[in-house]
N, C-alpha and C positions, 0 to 999 in steps of 0.2 A: 262026139269028136270035138265039137265046139267047146264044150265045158272043159274037156281034158286039155285042149290047146290053150285055153285061157288061163287054166291053173299053172300050166308050164310057163306061160309068159309072165305071170305074177311072180312065180317062184324065181325065174331068172332075174327079175327086177329087184327083188329083196335079197337074193343070195348071191348072185353073180356080179353085181355092180357095187362098187364101194361108194360110200357117201362122199360128196364133193362140197368144198368150201368155196367162197368167192375167190380165194387165192390158189385153189387147186388142192389136191390130196397130198397126203404125206408121201405117197408113192411118186407123185410128180416131182418132188424135190430131189429124189434120188434115182428115179427111173428115167426112161427114155424121154418122157415129156418134160423133164425137170428144166430144160433150157427154154421152155415157153413155146416149143414147136408143137407140143401136143399135150393133151390132158388139162388145158386151162392155164391161166396167167400164174406166174410165180409170185410169192409173198415178197413185197419190196423190202421188209424189214429183216428177212432171213439172210444168213450168210450163204453165199453161193457155194456149191459143193467144192470148187477148186480153191476156196478161200478168197480173202480180200485181194483185190488187184488194184494196182495204181500204175497209171501210164507214166513212163519216164518223161519229166519236163512239164507235167501238168500242174497248174497253179493250185495252192492250198486255198482252204476256205477263207483265211484271213486275207490273203492276196486278192481273192475274188470280191470280198466286201470293199476292200480299199479301191479296187478297180471301179466298182460301181459307184462308190461316193465320188470319186474324181470325175466320172463321166456324167454326174448329175442324176444317176438313178436312185441315189439316197441309201440309207441303211434301214434295216427293219425297225420300226417304232421310233425313228428319229427323223426330224424335219430335214428336208433335202435342200440343196442348192443355196440360194441367196439368204434364205431365212436362217439356215444354220450358222452361217458366217456372221450374220447380224447378232445372233444370240451370243456367239463367242465374244465379238467385240463389245457388246453391251456388258458382259460379265467382267472383262478386263477393265473396262471403263469405270465400273462400280468399284472394283478393288483399288484402282488408282485414286479415285476420289476419296475413299475412305482412308487410305494410307497417307495421303498428303493433306487432309483436312483435320485430322485428329492428332494432337501433339501432347504427349505426357511430359510435362516440365518437372524436373526434380526439385526438392526443397532447397538446394544450394545453387539453383540454375535460374536464368532468365532467358526468354525467347525473344529475339529481335525479328520483327515482322517487316517485310518489305512488300509493297504493292506495286507490281510491274517495275521492280528495281528501286523504287523510292521508299525511304523509311516511313512506316505508318504506325508503329506502336511497339510496346514491350509487353510480353506475356509473363504473368506471375506464375509461381509453382502451382501445379495441379494439372488436371485434364483440360486443355484449351482446344477451341475450334477455330479454324480460319477457312478462307476460300481455298479451293484446291489449287495446286500448282498447275500451270505457271503463273496464276493470277497473284497468289500470295505465297511467299516463301519464308520459312522460319529458320533462323540460325540460333541454335541453343548454345549458350555461353555459361561456363561454370564460374559464377561470380564468388563462390564461397571458398574456393581453393587458394591457399596462400603459397605462392611460387617462391622459390629461392634460386638466386643467381650467385655463383661462386666466382671469385676473381683472384688469381688468374686460373684459367682452365689447366694450365701446366706451366713448369718453369718459374722464373723470376718475374716479378712485377715492380720494376724500378721506377722510382719517382723522384723528382728534384725538389728538395725542401727549400724554405725561404732563406736559410743561411748557407745555400749553395752546397749542401751535402746530398748524398743519395740514400734513399731508404727503400728496402725491399718490403712491400706491403701486400698482405693477403687479407681479403675481407669478403663479406657476404651481404647480399641485399635481398630483403623479403618484401613481396609486393602482392597486391591482389587487385581485383577489378572493381572500381567504384561505380562506373557508368557502363553498362553493357552496350548501349547504342553508340557512345563515343568510342568504346573500345573497338567496335566492329568497323565503323566508318571513317574514323579521323586518322588512324595510322595503319599502314599496310602491314608492317612487321613489328608487332608489339614487343616481342622478346628482344629482338635486335635493338629496338629503340630504347628499351630499359637498360640494356647492357652498355650501349653507347652513352646514354645519359649519366649512368653511374661512373663510368671511367672519367668522363669530362668533369663531373662535379667533384670527384675525389681528388683528381689532380689539381683542380683550382684550390681546394682547401689545403692540400699539402704544400702548395707553393707559398702559402702565407704562414706556414708552421715551421718551427725550428726542428732539428733532428732530435734534440733531447726531449721535446714535447711529443714528437711522434712516437718515440720508443719508450717513453716514460709515462708521466701522469696525464698527458694531454690527449689520451685516446678517446675519452668520453666526449670531450669538446669536439674532436675531429668527427666522430660519428654523428653528432647532433647537427653540425654544420653541413656535412655531406648530405644528410637526409633532407634538411631543409632546401638545399640547393637543388637536389633531384626533384623534389616535389614541385618547386617553382617552375623548373623547365618543363615538366610533363604537363602541368596546368597550362602553360603557354601554348603547348602543342594541342591541348584539348583532348588528351589521350584517354581520359577516363580511368586512369590507373592511380592507385594510392600506394605510397611507399610506407610499409609497416615498420621497418627499421634497418639500420646499418650496423654491422658487427665486425670489428677488426679482429681477425684471428692471429695475425702475426705482423709485427713491426720491428725490423731489425736491419742492421747495416748489411750491405751486400756480402756474399759469402767470401769474397776474396780478402775482405778486411774485417771480417766479423770478429776474429780473435783479437785483433788490436782494439776494436771498439769495446769488446768485453773487458779488456785491461783498463781502458780509459774510464769505462763505467764503474769498475771496482774501485779505482783510485778516487773517483768523485764521491762514491758512497763512503769510503773511508774518511776522506776530508770532511764530508758533512757530519759523520759521526764524531770525529774530533772537535769540530766546531760546536756541536751540541754539548759535548762534554765540558768544553771550555766555558761555554755560556752558563751551564749548570753550576760550576765551581764559582764563577764570578757572582752569581745570584746568592750563593751561600755566603760568601765573603762580605758582600754588600749588606745582606740581611743581618749578619753578626755585628757589623760596624754600626749599622743603623740602631740595633738594639743597645749597644754600649752608648752610643750618642744619646739616645732617649733616656738612659739611666743616669748619665752625667747631667743632663738637663734637670732631672728631678732632684738630684743632689744639690745642683746649684740653686735651685728655687728654695730648698731648705737652708742652704748657707746664707742666702740673702736675709732670711728672717732671723737667724741667730748665728752669726759668724763664729764666735768663740766656742759655743757648744758643738757646732757642726765640725770645726777643726779638731777638737778633742776627741769626738766620736770617730772621726775619720783616722786619727792617730792610733786610737785604741784598736780599731778594727784592722788597721794595716799591721801593727805590731803583733796582734793575735795571729794574724795570718803567717807572719814571718817566723815568729818564735814557737809556733805550734809544735814543730818537730825537732827542736834543738834543745841541748842541755842548758840550763839557766841557773844563774846565781843571783839572789836578790839581796840588796843592801839597803836598809832603811835609813840609817843615820851615820854621820861620820864617826869613827872610832868604835862603832858598835858592830860586832860580827855576829850576825844572826844566822849565819850559815851553819847548819848541822850536817856533818858528813854522815848522813844516814847509812850509806853502804859500808862505811868503815866501822860504824857503830854495831851494825848487823853482824859483821864478821867478828868483832870484839866480844859481843854477847854470846855468839856461837862458841868461841874458844873458851870463854869462862865457864859456860855450861858443861862443856866437854871435860875440863879439868875437875870440875866439882863432882861429876859422875865418876871419874876415875879414882879420886880419893876416897870416895864413899866405898868403892868396891875393895 
């Protein structure tokens, strides 16, 4: 009996009870004990039979991490509290130091350095290093660029000339930076200063120039004088600016009287042309007279050496010139007629020969 009951017990053990895992059996997940009330604990990684459930209004995982970080609990694997903020501040400080200490200066640029607001030096092209801001600041200036200012911006630009006339003048000014430090510190508005200086210098030059010079051949002189006057004023300011050149683009009378001035200009040009033609004719006449006088002087020198011979030669030359194209009769002595009427003789000979030929026939 004992042996029989023992076998039955073992048989029940191996055949009637299913093996169990630490998280419960498969039947526990779907059976009555699947909710943890019986048959052992449920696998925490398995999906509940009724599916995933979320409670309305419950915070997400990201919200939970942010709440823990704000409350000082920290994030997994990240330093918490004051240490985290110190690391963030150190990183931002390092970026700021690098950004304000390294300065790439272009080949056409200069860097003006200030130390606590005072000028301390100029950086040449290349990668340059300074103390971080706000201790040292760098103002990069393009010194290789040639800037152009056009006058006027629009409309007419009327100026009073030295002969009390009015001229409409349009011109341009080219300039660049000669000293970067002076350009940054000596003047507040460089471009406005250049424009004001250009207008002042040009008006001063035009006030000493006549209208004909301004609209005619005097342009190059006006440009040179205006450039010199502008450079002198800017040097007195210590502006660090160099005037490259001044170019007059238009110089004419005001539009209201432009047609009349064109007519006057045309008349002046015609008068100048006539004057030149008259001068050329006078030069030709004078040259011919001088040549004849020189020839007479030569003849007179020969005449003084042999007066009779020279007079006879002059007589023969003159008569040869006068009688060259006229009919002439030559008489050698009184009572002797040496003139032979050759045309009549030719006509007589021709008549005699004709009669002789007719008789022979």
